C-alpha positions as CSV (number, residue, x, y, z in Angstrom):
1,M,0.0,0.0,0.0
2,T,1.3,3.4,-0.9
3,T,2.1,5.7,2.0
4,E,1.2,9.4,2.2
5,E,4.9,10.3,2.0
6,E,5.3,8.3,-1.2
7,L,2.2,10.0,-2.6
8,A,3.6,13.4,-1.8
9,N,6.8,12.7,-3.7
10,M,5.1,11.3,-6.8
11,S,5.1,13.2,-10.1
12,P,1.7,13.9,-11.8
13,E,2.5,11.1,-14.3
14,Q,3.1,8.6,-11.4
15,L,0.0,9.7,-9.6
16,Q,-2.1,9.2,-12.8
17,E,-0.6,5.7,-13.3
18,L,-1.4,4.8,-9.7
19,Q,-5.0,6.0,-10.1
20,K,-5.2,4.0,-13.3
21,Q,-4.1,0.8,-11.6
22,N,-6.9,1.3,-9.0
23,C,-9.6,2.4,-11.4
24,I,-12.4,-0.1,-12.1
25,F,-13.2,1.6,-15.4
26,C,-9.6,1.4,-16.6
27,H,-9.9,-2.4,-15.9
28,I,-13.1,-2.5,-17.9
29,I,-11.3,-0.6,-20.8
30,S,-8.4,-3.0,-20.7
31,G,-10.7,-6.0,-20.7
32,K,-9.7,-7.3,-17.2
33,V,-13.3,-6.7,-16.1
34,A,-16.2,-7.8,-18.2
35,S,-18.8,-5.3,-19.6
36,K,-21.6,-5.0,-22.1
37,K,-19.8,-3.1,-24.9
38,I,-21.9,-1.4,-27.5
39,Y,-19.1,0.6,-29.2
40,E,-15.3,0.8,-29.1
41,D,-12.5,2.4,-31.0
42,D,-9.0,3.5,-30.1
43,K,-10.1,6.5,-28.1
44,V,-13.4,5.7,-26.4
45,L,-15.5,2.8,-25.1
46,A,-19.3,2.8,-24.7
47,I,-20.9,0.2,-22.3
48,L,-24.3,-0.4,-20.8
49,D,-24.6,0.7,-17.2
50,I,-25.2,-2.3,-14.9
51,N,-27.5,-0.1,-12.7
52,P,-29.3,1.9,-15.4
53,A,-31.7,4.8,-14.8
54,N,-33.6,3.5,-17.9
55,P,-33.1,0.5,-20.2
56,G,-30.3,1.5,-22.6
57,H,-28.5,3.8,-20.2
58,I,-25.0,4.1,-21.7
59,L,-21.7,5.1,-20.2
60,L,-19.3,6.6,-22.7
61,L,-15.7,6.3,-21.4
62,I,-12.6,8.0,-22.6
63,K,-9.8,5.3,-22.7
64,E,-7.1,7.5,-21.3
65,H,-7.4,8.0,-17.5
66,Y,-8.7,11.4,-16.6
67,Q,-10.7,12.2,-13.5
68,V,-12.4,15.5,-14.5
69,M,-13.1,17.4,-17.7
70,P,-10.5,20.2,-17.4
71,Q,-7.8,17.5,-17.6
72,I,-8.9,16.3,-21.0
73,P,-7.2,17.7,-24.2
74,D,-9.6,19.6,-26.5
75,D,-9.3,17.2,-29.4
76,E,-10.2,14.2,-27.2
77,I,-13.2,15.8,-25.6
78,S,-14.4,17.0,-29.1
79,Y,-14.1,13.4,-30.4
80,M,-16.0,12.1,-27.3
81,F,-19.0,14.4,-28.0
82,M,-19.0,13.5,-31.6
83,V,-19.4,9.8,-30.6
84,A,-22.0,10.8,-28.0
85,K,-24.1,12.4,-30.7
86,A,-24.1,9.2,-32.8
87,I,-25.0,7.1,-29.8
88,S,-27.9,9.4,-28.9
89,H,-29.2,9.2,-32.4
90,A,-28.9,5.4,-32.2
91,C,-31.0,5.4,-29.0
92,L,-33.8,7.3,-30.8
93,K,-33.8,5.0,-33.7
94,A,-33.0,1.5,-32.2
95,L,-34.8,1.9,-28.9
96,K,-37.6,4.1,-30.1
97,A,-36.7,6.6,-27.3
98,Q,-38.6,9.8,-27.2
99,G,-35.5,11.7,-26.2
100,T,-32.2,11.4,-24.4
101,N,-30.5,13.0,-21.5
102,I,-26.7,13.5,-22.0
103,F,-25.0,14.6,-18.9
104,I,-21.6,14.6,-17.0
105,A,-21.1,14.3,-13.3
106,N,-17.9,16.5,-13.1
107,G,-16.5,16.2,-9.6
108,M,-17.7,14.5,-6.4
109,I,-20.0,17.4,-5.4
110,A,-21.8,17.1,-8.8
111,G,-22.5,13.4,-8.2
112,Q,-19.4,11.8,-9.7
113,K,-19.0,8.4,-8.0
114,A,-15.9,7.0,-9.9
115,P,-12.6,8.7,-10.5
116,H,-12.8,8.2,-14.3
117,F,-14.4,10.8,-16.6
118,M,-17.5,9.5,-18.4
119,L,-20.5,10.7,-20.2
120,H,-24.0,9.4,-19.5
121,I,-26.5,8.9,-22.3
122,I,-30.0,7.9,-21.0
123,P,-32.9,7.1,-23.3
124,R,-36.1,8.8,-22.2
125,A,-39.8,7.9,-22.4
126,N,-42.8,10.0,-21.6
127,V,-43.8,8.1,-18.4
128,D,-40.4,6.7,-17.2
129,G,-40.7,8.3,-13.8
130,I,-37.2,9.8,-13.8
131,K,-37.0,13.0,-11.8
132,I,-33.3,13.6,-11.4
133,F,-33.4,16.4,-13.9
134,D,-36.2,18.3,-12.0
135,L,-34.0,21.2,-11.1
136,P,-35.2,24.0,-8.8
137,E,-35.7,27.5,-10.1
138,K,-33.9,29.9,-7.8
139,N,-34.4,33.7,-7.6
140,I,-31.0,35.4,-7.9
141,P,-30.7,39.2,-7.4
142,D,-29.6,41.1,-10.5
143,E,-26.5,42.5,-8.8
144,V,-25.4,38.9,-8.0
145,L,-26.1,37.8,-11.5
146,E,-23.9,40.7,-12.8
147,Q,-21.1,39.7,-10.5
148,I,-21.3,36.1,-11.7
149,R,-21.4,37.2,-15.4
150,A,-18.4,39.4,-15.0
151,G,-16.3,36.7,-13.2
152,L,-17.2,34.0,-15.7
153,T,-16.6,36.3,-18.7
154,N,-13.1,37.2,-17.5
155,K,-12.1,33.6,-16.8
156,I,-13.5,32.2,-20.1
157,N,-11.7,34.9,-22.1
158,E,-8.5,34.0,-20.2
159,L,-8.8,30.3,-20.8
160,L,-9.7,30.7,-24.5
161,G,-6.8,33.2,-25.0
162,I,-9.2,36.1,-25.9
163,K,-7.7,39.5,-25.2
164,T,-10.0,42.3,-24.1
165,E,-9.1,46.0,-23.8
166,E,-10.2,46.1,-20.2
167,P,-11.2,43.2,-18.0
168,I,-14.5,43.5,-16.1
169,V,-13.7,44.4,-12.5
170,L,-16.1,44.1,-9.6
171,D,-14.5,44.9,-6.3
172,K,-17.7,45.1,-4.4
173,K,-19.5,42.2,-2.7
174,P,-23.0,41.4,-4.0
175,E,-24.7,43.3,-1.2
176,E,-22.6,46.4,-1.8
177,I,-23.2,46.6,-5.5
178,E,-25.6,49.5,-6.5
179,T,-28.3,48.8,-8.9
180,K,-28.7,51.1,-12.0
181,S,-31.7,52.9,-10.5
182,E,-29.8,53.7,-7.3
183,K,-26.8,55.0,-9.2
184,E,-29.1,57.2,-11.3
185,K,-30.9,58.5,-8.2
186,H,-27.5,59.5,-6.6
187,E,-26.4,61.2,-9.8
188,E,-29.7,63.1,-10.0
189,E,-29.3,64.2,-6.4
190,K,-25.8,65.5,-7.1
191,I,-26.9,67.4,-10.2
192,E,-29.9,68.9,-8.2
193,E,-27.5,70.1,-5.5
194,I,-25.2,71.7,-8.1
195,N,-28.1,73.5,-9.8
196,K,-29.4,74.8,-6.5
197,S,-26.0,76.2,-5.6
198,K,-25.9,78.0,-9.0
199,E,-29.4,79.3,-8.7
200,K,-28.9,80.8,-5.2
201,P,-26.6,83.7,-6.3
202,K,-29.0,84.5,-9.1
203,Q,-31.9,84.6,-6.7
204,E,-30.0,86.9,-4.4
205,K,-29.1,89.3,-7.3
206,S,-32.7,89.3,-8.4
207,K,-33.9,90.1,-4.9
208,D,-31.4,92.9,-4.6
209,K,-32.6,94.4,-7.9
210,K,-36.2,94.3,-6.8
211,I,-35.2,96.2,-3.6
212,V,-33.4,98.9,-5.6
213,E,-36.3,99.3,-8.0
214,S,-38.7,99.6,-5.1
215,K,-36.6,102.3,-3.4
216,E,-36.4,104.3,-6.7
217,E,-40.2,104.1,-7.0
218,E,-40.5,105.4,-3.4
219,E,-38.1,108.3,-4.2
220,K,-40.0,109.4,-7.3
221,P,-42.4,112.4,-6.6
222,E,-46.0,111.9,-7.2
223,I,-47.2,113.7,-10.4
224,D,-50.1,116.1,-10.1
225,L,-52.0,116.5,-13.4
226,D,-53.6,119.8,-12.4
227,D,-50.2,121.4,-11.9
228,I,-49.1,120.3,-15.3
229,S,-52.2,121.8,-16.9
230,N,-51.8,125.1,-15.2
231,F,-48.1,125.2,-16.2
232,I,-49.0,124.7,-19.8
233,I,-51.7,127.5,-19.7
234,K,-49.4,130.0,-18.1
235,N,-46.7,129.4,-20.6
236,E,-48.8,129.2,-23.7
237,P,-47.7,131.9,-26.2
238,K,-50.0,134.9,-26.5
239,K,-51.5,135.6,-29.9
């Protein structure tokens, strides 16, 4: 039995070989363990699941030992899905299935039970009673969705070698992220404060002007029409 110290000193290649030696599906692929094969080539092997969710439940195995999807080279995973497409089509035609579920349990928390990457192809019927795909519909706040979108977009671009001018940065936690309406409200309040500060001097000037005008009106003497008439008569030239 391998000790923890020996495991710690092993290279990735040695660890993979050790895992391969202890992997039941690697033994199935090598022929050491019997299976119900339905397809095989130099890259993949398709067998019937011994504990199927439905009759015709197929496990499509990649022959090289990989535990999870990120370890698999792109050309191998592409080939695997090409074969999965053909097998799914065969289920529809040969088994008269009304549909198929094609899924991967990628990691223990996602339901992966064996340390060998595989793809499940399950023929479906209208009343087969399978409810494992009855997923809940959760309500996620928009600000959390935006944070998830930004994080995934940045990482996908990085993994695919896509260069962007500026990566999306979100420093705030979901509860600290302002919604668009809140931002607009804050901006409107700032603009309103600025406008008020500009209007205040104008209002004061206008007020001062009104005070001056009122004083001038008070200082103006009242005009007597009778005095004007008498002045005109006295100064009218004599004929």
